[in-house]
Each structure stands twice: as C-alpha cells, then as structure tokens.
C-alpha positions as CSV (number, residue, x, y, z in Angstrom):
1,M,-88.9,-30.5,-28.4
2,D,-91.8,-29.8,-27.3
3,S,-92.2,-30.4,-23.0
4,R,-95.4,-32.7,-23.1
5,K,-93.4,-35.6,-25.4
6,V,-90.8,-35.0,-23.5
7,L,-93.0,-36.1,-20.3
8,L,-94.9,-39.0,-22.8
9,L,-91.8,-40.4,-23.8
10,V,-90.1,-39.9,-19.7
11,G,-93.3,-42.0,-18.4
12,A,-93.1,-44.4,-21.3
13,L,-90.1,-45.4,-20.5
14,F,-90.6,-45.3,-16.4
15,V,-93.7,-47.8,-17.3
16,A,-91.3,-50.6,-20.0
17,A,-89.1,-50.8,-16.8
18,I,-91.3,-51.8,-14.0
19,T,-93.0,-54.4,-16.4
20,A,-89.1,-56.0,-17.7
21,F,-88.3,-55.9,-13.2
22,M,-91.7,-58.1,-12.6
23,A,-91.5,-60.1,-15.7
24,R,-87.5,-61.0,-14.7
25,N,-89.3,-62.4,-10.8
26,L,-91.6,-64.0,-12.9
27,M,-89.2,-65.6,-15.1
28,Q,-86.8,-66.5,-12.4
29,G,-89.2,-67.2,-9.5
30,A,-89.5,-66.6,-6.1
31,P,-86.2,-67.3,-4.0
32,T,-85.5,-70.2,-2.2
33,P,-86.3,-70.4,1.7
34,V,-83.5,-70.0,3.8
35,A,-83.8,-72.7,6.7
36,T,-83.4,-70.9,9.9
37,A,-83.2,-72.8,13.3
38,A,-85.9,-74.4,14.8
39,G,-87.2,-73.5,18.1
40,E,-86.7,-75.0,21.4
41,P,-88.9,-78.4,22.0
42,V,-91.5,-77.1,24.9
43,V,-90.6,-79.3,27.7
44,V,-94.1,-80.3,29.4
45,E,-92.9,-80.3,33.6
46,G,-95.1,-82.8,35.2
47,P,-95.1,-86.1,36.3
48,K,-95.3,-89.6,33.6
49,V,-98.5,-90.8,33.1
50,L,-99.7,-93.9,31.6
51,V,-100.6,-93.1,27.8
52,A,-102.1,-95.6,24.6
53,K,-98.9,-95.8,21.9
54,R,-101.9,-96.9,19.7
55,A,-105.9,-96.4,18.7
56,L,-106.8,-99.3,21.4
57,P,-110.5,-99.9,20.8
58,V,-113.0,-102.0,23.1
59,G,-112.0,-105.3,24.3
60,T,-108.7,-105.6,23.3
61,I,-105.6,-107.1,26.0
62,I,-103.1,-104.5,26.6
63,D,-99.2,-105.9,26.3
64,A,-96.4,-104.1,27.2
65,G,-96.1,-102.7,23.7
66,A,-99.2,-101.0,24.2
67,I,-98.4,-98.5,26.2
68,A,-96.4,-96.3,27.9
69,F,-95.4,-93.4,30.7
70,Q,-95.1,-89.9,29.2
71,P,-94.9,-86.9,30.5
72,W,-98.6,-84.7,31.3
73,P,-98.9,-81.6,32.7
74,K,-98.8,-81.6,36.9
75,D,-102.4,-79.3,36.5
76,L,-104.0,-81.8,34.1
77,V,-102.8,-85.0,35.8
78,T,-106.2,-87.0,38.1
79,N,-105.9,-89.0,40.9
80,A,-108.0,-91.7,37.7
81,Y,-104.8,-91.7,35.5
82,Y,-101.9,-94.5,36.6
83,T,-98.6,-92.7,37.3
84,E,-95.0,-93.4,37.1
85,G,-94.0,-95.4,40.1
86,A,-97.4,-95.8,41.4
87,S,-97.7,-100.2,42.9
88,D,-101.1,-99.9,40.6
89,S,-99.5,-98.9,37.5
90,R,-97.5,-101.9,37.2
91,N,-100.1,-104.5,36.2
92,L,-101.8,-103.2,32.9
93,V,-100.4,-105.6,30.8
94,G,-103.1,-108.6,30.3
95,T,-106.2,-106.1,31.4
96,V,-109.4,-105.5,28.8
97,V,-110.2,-102.3,27.4
98,R,-113.5,-101.1,28.2
99,Y,-113.8,-97.6,26.8
100,A,-112.2,-97.1,23.9
101,I,-108.7,-95.5,24.6
102,P,-106.9,-92.6,21.3
103,A,-103.7,-93.3,20.9
104,G,-101.7,-90.6,22.9
105,Q,-103.8,-90.5,25.6
106,P,-104.0,-90.4,29.4
107,I,-105.4,-93.7,30.4
108,T,-107.4,-94.0,33.3
109,Q,-108.3,-96.1,36.1
110,G,-112.2,-97.1,34.8
111,A,-111.1,-97.3,31.4
112,V,-109.4,-100.7,31.6
113,V,-110.8,-104.2,33.7
114,K,-108.4,-107.0,35.0
115,P,-108.5,-110.0,35.4
116,G,-110.6,-111.4,38.6
117,D,-112.6,-108.6,38.0
118,R,-116.4,-108.6,37.5
119,G,-117.3,-109.0,33.5
120,F,-113.7,-108.8,32.7
121,L,-114.1,-111.4,30.5
122,A,-117.3,-110.0,28.6
123,A,-115.0,-107.2,28.6
124,A,-112.7,-109.0,26.8
125,L,-115.6,-109.9,23.8
126,A,-115.9,-108.3,20.3
127,P,-119.9,-106.9,19.8
128,G,-121.7,-110.3,19.0
129,M,-119.2,-112.8,19.7
130,R,-119.0,-115.3,22.3
131,A,-116.4,-117.5,24.7
132,V,-115.5,-121.0,24.0
133,T,-113.0,-123.0,26.3
134,V,-111.8,-126.4,24.8
135,P,-109.7,-129.0,26.3
136,V,-105.8,-129.7,24.4
137,S,-102.7,-131.2,25.1
138,T,-99.6,-130.3,25.5
139,Q,-98.3,-131.1,21.5
140,G,-102.0,-129.6,20.5
141,S,-101.4,-126.1,22.3
142,V,-97.9,-125.9,20.8
143,G,-96.2,-126.5,23.5
144,G,-97.3,-123.5,25.6
145,F,-96.2,-121.0,22.9
146,V,-99.9,-119.8,22.6
147,F,-100.8,-116.6,24.6
148,P,-104.0,-114.6,25.8
149,G,-104.9,-111.9,22.1
150,D,-102.7,-114.4,19.4
151,R,-104.6,-116.3,16.2
152,V,-104.5,-119.8,16.1
153,D,-106.5,-122.6,13.7
154,L,-108.3,-125.0,15.1
155,I,-107.8,-128.3,14.1
156,L,-109.8,-131.3,14.7
157,T,-107.8,-134.8,14.0
158,Q,-110.4,-137.9,14.1
159,T,-110.8,-142.1,13.3
160,V,-113.3,-142.7,10.9
161,T,-115.5,-146.2,11.0
162,G,-116.5,-148.7,8.4
163,G,-116.1,-150.6,5.5
164,G,-115.5,-153.9,4.9
165,D,-112.4,-154.8,6.5
166,G,-112.8,-152.9,9.9
167,E,-109.7,-150.6,9.8
168,P,-110.7,-146.9,10.5
169,L,-110.3,-144.1,8.7
170,K,-107.2,-141.6,10.3
171,A,-108.3,-138.1,9.2
172,S,-107.9,-134.3,10.2
173,E,-109.1,-131.5,9.4
174,T,-108.3,-127.5,9.7
175,M,-112.3,-126.8,10.6
176,L,-111.8,-123.1,12.0
177,R,-109.4,-119.7,11.3
178,N,-108.3,-117.0,13.0
179,L,-109.8,-117.3,16.3
180,R,-108.0,-114.7,18.8
181,V,-107.4,-116.3,22.5
182,L,-108.6,-115.2,25.9
183,A,-107.0,-117.1,28.2
184,T,-105.4,-120.3,28.3
185,D,-106.2,-122.0,31.4
186,Q,-106.9,-119.1,34.0
187,R,-104.2,-116.0,32.7
188,T,-105.3,-114.4,30.6
189,D,-102.2,-112.5,29.9
190,K,-98.0,-113.4,29.5
191,Q,-96.3,-114.4,32.5
192,V,-92.8,-112.3,32.9
193,D,-89.6,-113.5,34.5
194,D,-87.7,-110.9,36.5
195,N,-85.3,-110.4,33.6
196,G,-88.4,-109.7,31.5
197,K,-88.6,-113.3,29.2
198,T,-91.4,-114.1,28.6
199,V,-92.6,-117.7,30.5
200,V,-93.8,-120.8,28.6
201,D,-96.1,-123.3,30.7
202,A,-98.1,-125.8,29.2
203,F,-102.2,-125.8,29.3
204,S,-104.4,-127.4,29.1
205,T,-107.9,-125.4,27.9
206,V,-107.9,-122.3,26.3
207,T,-110.6,-120.3,25.7
208,L,-111.1,-118.7,22.2
209,E,-113.4,-116.2,20.7
210,A,-116.2,-117.3,18.7
211,T,-119.4,-116.0,17.0
212,P,-122.3,-118.6,17.7
213,R,-122.3,-120.5,15.4
214,I,-119.2,-121.6,15.5
215,A,-119.5,-121.8,18.8
216,E,-122.4,-124.7,18.1
217,K,-118.9,-126.2,16.4
218,I,-116.2,-126.4,18.7
219,A,-119.1,-127.8,21.0
220,V,-119.9,-131.0,18.5
221,A,-116.2,-130.9,17.8
222,Q,-114.8,-132.0,21.1
223,T,-117.6,-135.0,21.3
224,V,-116.3,-136.1,17.7
225,G,-112.7,-136.2,18.0
226,Q,-109.9,-134.4,19.3
227,L,-108.9,-130.5,19.2
228,S,-105.3,-128.6,18.4
229,L,-104.5,-125.0,17.5
230,S,-102.6,-123.9,15.3
231,L,-99.8,-120.4,15.7
232,R,-101.3,-118.5,12.6
233,S,-98.4,-116.2,11.3
234,L,-99.1,-111.8,11.7
235,A,-99.1,-112.0,7.9
236,D,-101.5,-114.3,7.2
237,N,-104.1,-112.3,8.5
238,S,-103.6,-109.3,6.0
239,T,-103.2,-112.1,2.7
240,E,-106.0,-113.6,3.6
241,L,-107.7,-109.5,4.3
242,E,-106.4,-109.0,0.5
243,E,-108.2,-112.1,-1.0
244,A,-111.2,-111.2,0.5
245,I,-111.2,-108.1,-1.0
246,A,-110.1,-109.4,-4.1
247,D,-113.3,-112.0,-3.9
248,G,-115.8,-109.5,-3.5
249,D,-116.4,-110.3,-0.1
250,A,-115.2,-107.9,2.3
251,D,-118.0,-105.7,2.9
252,L,-115.9,-102.2,3.0
253,P,-118.6,-98.4,3.5
254,D,-119.5,-96.5,0.7
255,G,-117.4,-92.9,0.2
256,D,-113.9,-91.5,0.9
257,D,-114.1,-92.0,5.1
258,P,-110.2,-93.2,5.6
259,K,-111.3,-93.4,9.2
260,A,-114.5,-95.6,8.0
261,E,-112.6,-97.4,6.0
262,R,-109.7,-98.4,8.5
263,A,-112.5,-99.6,10.8
264,A,-114.1,-101.4,8.2
265,L,-111.0,-103.4,7.6
266,A,-110.2,-104.0,11.1
267,R,-113.2,-106.2,12.0
268,L,-112.7,-107.9,8.4
269,A,-109.0,-109.3,9.7
270,A,-110.5,-109.9,13.3
271,R,-113.6,-112.0,12.1
272,P,-113.1,-116.2,12.5
273,I,-113.5,-117.9,9.0
274,E,-115.3,-121.2,8.5
275,G,-115.3,-122.1,5.1
276,G,-112.3,-123.0,3.0
277,A,-111.1,-125.8,5.4
278,T,-108.6,-128.1,4.3
279,Y,-107.8,-132.0,5.4
280,S,-105.5,-134.7,5.6
281,T,-106.1,-137.9,5.4
282,G,-103.7,-141.5,5.8
283,A,-103.0,-142.0,2.5
284,D,-101.0,-138.4,2.5
285,V,-98.6,-139.1,5.3
286,S,-98.5,-143.0,4.8
287,R,-98.4,-145.1,1.5
288,F,-99.9,-147.8,4.2
289,Q,-102.8,-145.6,5.1
290,R,-105.4,-145.1,3.2
291,S,-107.7,-142.0,2.0
292,S,-111.7,-143.3,2.4
293,V,-113.5,-145.8,3.6
294,P,-114.4,-148.7,1.7
295,G,-117.8,-149.9,1.1
296,K,-118.4,-153.8,2.1
297,P,-118.2,-156.2,-0.2
298,Q,-121.2,-157.8,-1.8
299,N,-121.9,-161.9,-3.0
300,A,-123.9,-161.3,-6.7
301,S,-122.6,-164.8,-7.6
302,P,-124.1,-168.2,-7.1
303,M,-122.1,-170.3,-4.5
304,I,-122.4,-172.8,-2.7
305,N,-123.1,-171.8,1.4
306,S,-125.3,-174.3,3.8
307,G,-125.2,-171.1,5.8
308,P,-128.3,-168.4,6.3
309,M,-129.7,-166.8,2.9
310,M,-128.5,-163.7,2.5
311,P,-130.2,-161.0,4.0
312,G,-133.2,-158.2,1.9
313,V,-132.9,-161.3,-0.8
314,P,-136.8,-162.4,-1.8
315,V,-136.6,-166.7,-1.8
316,A,-138.3,-167.9,-5.6
317,P,-141.8,-169.3,-3.8
318,G,-141.7,-173.0,-2.6
319,Q,-138.5,-172.2,-1.4
320,S,-136.8,-173.1,2.5
321,A,-135.3,-169.9,3.9
322,T,-132.9,-172.3,5.7
323,P,-131.8,-175.5,3.7
324,T,-131.3,-178.6,5.2
325,G,-128.0,-179.6,3.7
326,P,-125.4,-178.1,1.0
327,S,-127.0,-176.3,-1.2
328,V,-126.4,-174.0,-4.0
329,R,-128.1,-170.5,-4.4
330,V,-129.2,-169.1,-8.2
331,A,-129.7,-165.6,-8.1
332,R,-132.3,-164.7,-11.1
333,G,-132.4,-161.2,-11.3
334,S,-134.3,-159.8,-7.4
335,T,-135.3,-163.5,-6.6
336,L,-133.2,-166.1,-5.3
337,T,-133.2,-169.8,-5.4
338,V,-132.1,-172.5,-3.1
339,V,-131.1,-175.6,-5.3
340,P,-129.8,-178.8,-3.0
341,I,-126.9,-180.4,-4.3
342,G,-128.0,-183.3,-6.8
343,G,-131.6,-181.7,-6.7
344,K,-133.1,-179.9,-10.2
345,N,-133.5,-176.4,-11.0
C-alpha cells in the first residue's frame, strides 16, 4: 500500500477518535463540582458599635428590635458611634431618626433626636404631616396598651338630638383609620421595668400624626362628641394596601425599579385613611334603641282646639287668629278657617 494512503488513514482515525471523545463529554455533561470546605469566617477585631438591623428612614421612632451591637473594625470606630458599655448608648429606644440610616450601618449621635431635644416632634413627623393631640379616657385608650409607633383608628361617639319625642340618637363611627401614634401624654417610647417587660400605664392624651385636612377634622370631632382609639393589627396595613392596588388607588412608579416600588408601597402603607367610614347606632346594639332621628309629627286634620293657631298656616279672610271660645279648624288647601262651635261655615 502506498505510504501516503497509510498516513491519510491514520490521520482520519486520529481525528475520528478526538471527535468521539468530545461528543462523549458533551453528552455526559460537565462533572459535578466537588464541595469543598469553606474558609474560616473572618473575625472582626474591635469594639461593638450600635448598628441598624433594618433600614431606618427619616422620622422612624427607634424600638428595641431596630438596633443591635455588632463588632466593628477598630480603625474605623469614631467618637460619633455608640459603643457597647457607654452610658449614652442605653437610652436610644424612643429616639427619632433625623437622617436616613441604611441597614447594617452604625448609628451616629447626630442621626437621632432624643425626647426633650429641640425639634424632636418635628423630626418624628413625615413630610407634609402634622401632629395633633386629642384627649382620651382609660377605656378609650385600649387600657393603656397603645404605645408610640402603633397605628390606631379614631372612633367618634355622639348623641344626636331632635325628633318628635325629644329622645337623642346614640351613634358611633370610625371616622379615621391608620393613624400613627407619636406620643402618649409626654412619653414617646415604651417604658421597660427591671425584668425587661413593657410597663403599661394609662394616659389621658395621645398625639397622632395626620395630614392638615385630617387635623382639621379631629379638631372639630373633639367638639362634637367623645373620641376613643381602636388599636390596629399589623396585618391590616397589608390587606388594605392590596385592596388599594386592586382598586387602582395606589400611585405606583413606572418602570421596574424595585427600590422605588418598595418606597412607594411603604408610603401607601403609612398614609392615614379618611374614606370608607363605618358607623353603628343604638339599634345595632339594643332593640330598645333607634337607628335614626324621627321627624316631628304634623297635624293636618281638623280638630277641636281652643289654643293658638298653627304657625305658618294662613287664616281665611275675616277670621280671628285667636278664637275667643271653643272652635273647629277647617283646612281647605293652604287656607285654614276657624269656625266657632255652633256657628256657620
């Protein structure tokens, strides 16, 4: 056999072998990677500083679950940080965030405002909101189980006078919903005893966050009747937010920016709600109460009466407005004729 043919045959066999090997690898796929032990975690050597466990926007009232101590590199610790063991780091619960603090970042002394400091309440208010204080009773404040940062509904209870029998209508309505509590009396944080349990105290006033329009309604409501609070569940906000989105009342941003969408949802969940008020009357709780104010009775039929004339009804020409004796009043359309008993029409 010619040597050239032999070389070509060997080359073809070699190329076929390489092709078969590559095809076999493609069919079987890449081998499963072998898990290897992770390296040792990096240990940060330095003092523990106070950091935000979640994002804290402006106006947030800090609670115990929002902050925690975490080791921080010693070279990066400044005097503005709150370090573990320092006296000024123990009373941050109840303070208000003045500047936005991202999650995991240290809290600086200039980023929060403490109760009693100048501008504390103004820092707690969201942009465009107002603070309004209303008086409440012990039973109207959920027995003292309402704390700053909670959200409540505002209930107005009143009696409506009028009607033919003079008995008032007793009514109660939920006039406003999802109002944020800023303070109870002069306290803006939860009181904790030596065992770490929350102290429940009664209070006589509560400061709420509201829009200017809602603040006007609350001011009028205080003169109409008695105000009381209804504590909201944390799950109510998400339910009403879903309803607002389904009804098209939610103003969500255009585009696919998840951060802007989360911020818009947070604003919607925090807004006070005016519409959709519900009410109950005395008839809803007792069969001996009414559900509306009855109208005053109207006397339209002739009757024997020696008293004064009915107001607003014209007297027939030649008739005396005040009869001198027993008489009969005869109504013909809008004209009333007074006929003395025994007389003629």
